[in-house]
C-alpha positions in Angstrom: 55.6 132.9 89.2 55.7 133.6 85.5 58.6 134.3 83.1 59.6 137.6 84.7 59.7 136.0 88.1 62.2 133.4 87.0 64.5 136.1 85.7 64.3 137.9 89.0 65.6 134.8 90.8 68.6 134.6 88.5 69.3 138.4 88.9 69.4 138.2 92.7 72.3 135.7 92.4 74.4 138.0 90.4 77.3 139.9 91.9 80.5 138.8 93.6 78.8 138.6 97.0 76.2 136.1 96.0 78.3 134.1 93.6 78.4 130.4 94.6 80.7 129.1 91.8 84.4 129.7 92.2 86.5 130.3 89.1 89.0 127.5 88.8 92.6 128.5 89.6 91.7 132.3 89.5 89.9 133.1 92.6 91.6 134.0 95.9 93.4 131.0 97.2 93.9 129.4 93.8 93.3 125.7 93.4 92.0 123.5 96.3 94.5 121.4 98.1 94.7 117.9 96.7 93.6 115.2 99.1 96.2 112.7 100.2 94.2 109.8 98.7 93.5 111.5 95.4 93.5 109.0 92.5 95.2 110.5 89.4 97.3 109.3 86.5 99.2 106.0 87.1 102.9 105.3 87.2 105.0 102.2 87.2 107.5 102.1 90.0 111.0 100.8 90.4 113.0 99.4 93.3 115.8 101.4 94.9 118.3 99.6 92.8 116.5 100.5 89.6 114.8 97.2 88.9 111.2 97.4 87.7 108.6 96.2 90.2 106.2 95.0 87.5 106.4 91.2 86.9 103.8 91.0 84.1 101.3 88.9 86.2 98.3 90.7 84.6 96.4 90.8 87.9 95.8 94.6 87.4 94.3 93.9 84.0 92.1 91.1 85.3 90.6 93.1 88.2 90.0 96.3 86.2 86.2 96.9 85.9 86.7 99.2 82.9 89.0 96.9 81.0 91.3 99.7 80.3 94.6 97.9 81.2 96.5 95.7 78.8 99.5 93.7 80.1 101.7 91.1 78.5 104.6 89.5 80.5 107.9 88.2 79.1 110.7 86.1 80.6 113.6 88.1 81.9 116.8 88.0 79.8 119.3 86.0 81.9 122.2 88.4 81.1 120.2 91.7 81.8 117.1 91.1 83.9 114.5 93.9 84.0 112.9 92.8 87.3 113.9 90.6 90.2 111.4 87.9 89.2 111.3 85.5 86.4 109.2 87.8 84.2 108.6 91.5 83.7 105.9 93.6 82.1 107.0 93.6 78.4 103.8 95.4 77.3 101.8 97.7 79.6 99.1 100.0 78.4 96.4 102.1 80.1 93.6 103.6 78.1 92.5 106.8 79.9 89.4 107.1 77.7 88.1 104.2 79.8 89.9 104.5 83.2 87.6 105.4 86.1 90.5 105.7 88.6 88.9 103.2 91.0 92.4 102.2 92.2 91.6 98.4 92.1 94.7 97.9 90.1 96.8 99.2 92.9 95.0 97.0 95.4 95.5 93.9 93.2 99.2 94.4 92.4 101.3 91.9 94.4 104.6 93.8 94.0 103.4 97.3 94.5 104.4 98.2 90.9 101.5 100.4 89.9 100.4 103.5 91.9 98.3 106.6 91.1 99.8 110.0 91.3 97.9 113.2 92.2 98.0 114.4 88.6 94.4 114.8 87.2 94.9 117.8 84.9 95.7 116.2 81.6 93.8 116.0 78.3 94.5 114.8 74.8 94.4 116.1 71.3 94.0 112.6 69.8 92.9 109.2 70.9 96.4 107.7 70.6 97.8 110.1 73.3 95.1 108.8 75.7 96.7 105.3 75.6 99.8 105.5 77.9 102.5 102.9 77.2 105.0 101.2 79.5 107.7 103.7 78.5 105.5 106.6 79.4 104.2 105.1 82.7 107.6 104.0 84.0 109.3 106.4 86.4 112.6 108.0 85.5 116.0 107.5 87.0 115.1 109.9 89.8 111.9 107.9 90.7 109.6 110.7 89.5 106.9 110.3 87.0 107.6 111.3 83.4 105.8 114.4 82.2 103.9 114.4 79.0 103.3 117.6 76.9 99.6 117.5 77.6 99.9 117.2 81.4 99.8 120.2 83.8 102.6 119.8 86.4 102.6 123.5 87.4 101.9 122.7 91.1 104.1 119.6 91.2 106.2 121.0 94.0 103.2 121.1 96.3 102.5 117.4 95.9 106.2 116.3 95.6 106.1 114.5 99.0 103.4 112.2 97.6 104.8 112.0 94.1 105.4 108.3 94.2 101.6 107.9 94.2 98.6 106.7 96.2 99.1 103.3 97.7 96.8 101.0 99.6 96.5 101.6 103.3 95.6 98.0 104.1 96.8 94.5 103.2 95.6 93.1 99.9 93.0 91.1 101.9 91.6 94.3 103.4 92.5 93.5 107.0 92.4 96.8 108.9 95.0 95.5 111.4 97.6 96.1 108.7 97.1 99.9 108.9 100.1 101.7 110.1 102.6 98.9 109.4 105.6 99.8 107.3 105.4 97.0 104.8 105.8 98.9 101.5 109.0 98.0 99.7 111.4 100.8 99.0 111.0 102.9 95.8 113.6 104.5 93.6 114.0 108.1 94.7 111.8 107.8 97.8 113.0 104.9 99.9 110.6 103.2 102.3 107.2 104.9 102.7 106.1 105.9 106.2 102.6 104.9 107.4 99.7 107.2 106.5 99.2 110.3 108.5 97.1 109.6 111.6 98.2 105.9 111.7 100.6 104.6 114.4 104.1 103.8 113.5 103.6 100.2 114.4 100.8 97.9 115.6 101.2 96.2 119.0 101.7 92.5 118.8 99.7 90.4 121.2 101.1 87.0 121.9 99.0 83.9 122.7 100.2 82.0 125.8 102.3 79.1 124.7 102.5 77.4 128.1 101.1 73.9 128.3 97.4 73.8 129.0 96.8 72.2 132.4 93.6 70.5 131.3 94.8 69.0 128.0 98.5 68.9 128.3 98.8 70.5 124.8 100.8 73.5 123.9 99.3 76.5 122.0 101.3 78.4 119.3 102.4 82.0 119.6 100.9 84.1 116.9 100.7 87.8 116.0 97.2 89.2 116.1 96.3 90.6 112.7 98.5 88.3 110.6 
């Protein structure tokens, strides 16, 4: 085609009509809507009574493929416990220079302490700011995430219904039969989460006949399918 031919291909793409790239936050319609399952910046949640959910078990740090989480647990002070358990997350740090937002930490957490918000517009002026500490990750007294100076919360109202973060849709074992079950513990400022959109409010329970078997004379147990 030659050098001139290559320039002609580029020139044909010029002009608003042929433009394929949308200017971020400036074109008509503004930013795209954030998906419900968007993985953004983490937060540490608290129960409705203000107690912290993190028990310092370090499972999130152990499952992290990027090794970006550092946790150290400490025994709860008897006179002023921080969490309902025996221990709490005394040290909790996430290095966002390493984090890949895979959400495995959320899946691994046994107390639903860590979730991911929809915030993804944040950058740092130095490496120290990229390491979020427990004090920065812990939600405030209203249950909402704290806002750092380098984070863009301009569209926070649009994502407020999901501000408590992305949570797993299935049980920790990955059993799909847990979808739609209201099993998430209440959170400060938000109460008990409803099932995900599109999921039923509850899963039917199928009982196994517990009448004596005519052939063996034994009795079967009643169980809930999916448990």
